[in-house]
Structures are given as C-alpha cells and as structure tokens.
N, C-alpha and C positions, 0 to 999 in steps of 0.2 A: 209497598206491595199492592195496595189497593189501586193506586194510579196505574200500575202495570197491568193489572187485571182489567180495569176499565178500558185501557187502550187496546188490549188484546180482544176484548169483547166487541169493541167498536170496529176494529179491523175485520174481524170475522163477519160481523153484520154487514159491513160495506161490501165485502166480497160476495156474500150471499145475494144482496140486492143487485149487484152488478150482473151476476149470473142469471137472475130472474129478468133482467132487462127493464127494471123499474125506472121511471123518470124521477130524478131528484129535483127538489125545489129548495132554493136558497133565497134568503131574504136579507136585504141590508136596510136597516133603519137609519134614516138620515138624522143628523144632529137637530135638536130642537131649536127653532128660531123664535120661540115664545109667542107665536100666533095661536089663535084658538084651534085652527085645523091641525097644527103640528102636535098639539097636546093630546090628541085622541088615540095615539098608538103608543103602547108602553111595552118594552122588552121585559119579559118575566124571567127568562133564563137563556141559555144558549140555543134553545130550540122552540120557544113559545113566545107569542106576543098576545097582548090584549088590545082589542080595538073596540071601543065603546063597551058593550056588555058581552062580547064574544071573545073566546080564546081560539087561537090558531096555532098549529104545530107545523114546523118545517124540518127538513133534514139538517139544516144549519142556519143559524141566525147571526148576523154580524151587527152588533149594536152600534149606537151612535158614537161611541168612543173609539171604535176600531177604524184604522185608516187603511 
C-alpha cells in the first residue's frame, strides 16, 4: 500500500508542477571510468547528487547503472 501511496503522491505532484509551468530538470550520471574527474560526482538517491562538498537536487536522476 505504501508504494501505491507514493506513486499517487508523485503523480499528483507532477500534475501540479505541469499546471504551474515549471521547468523540470533531469540528470544522467555517466558510468565511472576510474579517472580522478569522474569520481567527483556521486548519486545519493533517485533525486540528489553530491559534487565535491555540495549537494544538488533534481526532478529525476538516472544513475550510472541505468541504461
């Protein structure tokens, strides 16, 4: 039941944001190639990343394992 409620809440939120005309931001984190520069971005969850000492939040985040 919790998953259904989360999905319903997300759907209503999406509809509200669409009606307000807000621009949505999506991010795709590329797979790590083991270089020093690639190691500076870390996906925390489905919506947030950590870059160096700062956290950023997006409408949706596609991690390095998503194709």
